N, C-alpha and C positions, 0 to 999 in steps of 0.2 A: 565635481563642481568646486571651484575655488571659494573658500570662505570669504565673506565680504570684508573682513578686517585685514586681508592681505591683497596688495595691489597686483601681485604676480606670483607665480610658482617660485621664481628665483628669490623673491623677497622672503619666503619662508626660510630658506637657507641662511639668508643674511640675519634674520631675527634669531634663528637657532644658534648661529655662531656667536652673536652678541650675548645671549643668555649664558651659554656654556663658558665662554671666555671670562665673563664677569664672575661666575660662580667658582671657576677653577682658581682664579686669582685669590679669591677669599679663602678657599679651603686647601689650596696647594696640592691637591691630589685628585685626579680625574676619576680614579677607581671608586672613590667614595659614592659617586652617583651613577657611574657608567653601567654597572651590571643591573642595577634596579631598573633604570630606564629601558635597557634592552629587554629585560624580562617582561616589563609592562607591554612593550610593543609586540612581543611574541604572543602573550596571552590575548591581546586584542586582535591578533591575526594580521597585524601590520607588517611584521617580518615573517615571511613564509618558511624560511629555512630555520628550523628549531635548533639545529646544531651549530649554527654560525655564532661566533663570539664577537664582541664589540671591536676587538683589534682587527679581526678579519674583515669585518664590514668597513672599518676605517681604511684599511689597506686597499680594498676594492674601490672605495670612493675616491681616494687620492689618485690611484692609477687611472681610473675611468675619466677623471677630470683632465688628466694629461692627454687623453684621447678625444677630448671635446664633449664628453658626456656630462651635461650639467642640467640642473633642475629646470632652467628656463626653456629647455628644448622639449619639455613634456607638458601635457595638458594638466596633469596633477602631480603633486610631490610624491604621492604613493607610487605612481607609475614610474617615476624616476628611480625610486628606491628598489622597485622590482627589477629594473634593468641593472642596477648596481649589484644586487644579489647574484645575478647570473654572470657578472663580469669575471673573467679569468685573469688572475694576476701572476706574472712570472715570479717565482720564489726569490730569485736574485733581486728583482726590482723591489719586492716587499721588504727586503732587508735594508733598503736605503732610508727607511723611516724608522724612527725610534718607536718603542712600544707605547710611549706616552703620546706621540704624535698620532699614531694609529687609533689609540683609544679615544683621544680627543675628537678626531674626525668622525669616528664611529658614533660617538655620543651626540655630536652635532647632527648627524644624519637621523638618528632615532628621535632626537628632540624635535626635529622638523616634522616627523610623522605625527607626533603628539600635538604640535602646533596646528597642523592642518585639521586634525580631528577635533581638538578642544578649544583652540583659540588662545588669546593672550594670557589666560589664567595659568597656563603651563609654566610661565616664568616664575610665578609666586610659589607654585607647588614644588618646583625644582629647588628654589632657594631653601624652602623648609626641609626638603630631602637632604640637602647638603649640610644643614645644621643639625639634623636629627636622623641620621641614616638608619640607626637601629629601630627607631620608632616607625619611620616611613617605609614599611615593607612594600612589596609589590602590590599586594591586595589593598593596602591602605592608600597608596598613591593612586591606584585606579579609582577607588571610591571617592577620594577627595577631588580628583579631576572631574569625575561624573557630576558630583554635587556642585562644584564651583562653576563648571561650564553651564549648568542649568540655573545658576544664580541662587541656589539653595543655601550656599554658605559663602562667606567672604574670607578668603585665605589670608589676606593682609590683616584682617581683624583678629583671626585666630593666632596669627604670628605675634601680634602685639600682646595678646592675652598670654601666650606662652612665655614671652619675653618679660612679662611683668610690667608692661607699659600702660595697662588699663587700671584705673583706680576706682571708677564708679561701680558701686556694688551691684546695681541692677544689670549693668552691662556685663560685669564679670559672671553673674549667675546665668545670664542668657547664653553667653558663649560657652560656658561650661556645660550647660544643658545640651547645646548643639553637639559638642564633642562627645558627650555621653551617648547620645543617639547614634552617632557614627560608630562608637565602640561597640554598641549593642548589635549593629548590623554586622560588624566584623567578628565579634566574639560573643554570640548570644548565650554561650554556656557559662560565661563569667558572671559573678555577682556584681551588683552595683558598686560595692566597695572595691573590688578588684579592678573594675573598669576605671574608677576614679583614681586608683593608685597609678594606673598606666599613664593617665593624664598628668597627675601630680609629679611623676618622675621626670616628665619633659619640662615642666616648669622649674623643677629643682636644678636642672642643668644650667639655667641662666642666673642662678643666685650665687 
């Protein structure tokens, strides 16, 4: 079933394209986010072929599009991607696109899967991933997506906190406590001081 916030299956690809193109312009390198987004999709079971890489997926999507295989022809975006995964690409044809073009399209495809599952919050999480790729590991991205889509956290508020844009003490403490809870779920073996250090290191990047 198509989520209420998307008018059509085709609109998911449009939104995914806009998100990735905006982020790539900012960071100048698709690989900063490509592999993590792909890994998230594989762990969620949204990509069935565990051996496929983002460039291969992008190549399949580009070639399939030329054959008229597009999201709007499917009931769900996930069904479209399953068809893309099965699509066979002539090796010579695949060479007509650069690695960056294939990686970009592959990341657009995987971002669309996350949009269909989680909704608009995906955009904010990917922006944070692009700014802090070492911090936003596969497990951390998954957890932030789960919490944000359930409205348990506000990604934009967390971003403002990490960027040093929040000055109110009570608000600072509240957001920090939320992030500590997230770190506890991810790394229960760490001490509170170690978890706080993980958070502080992300704040220090903006100073």
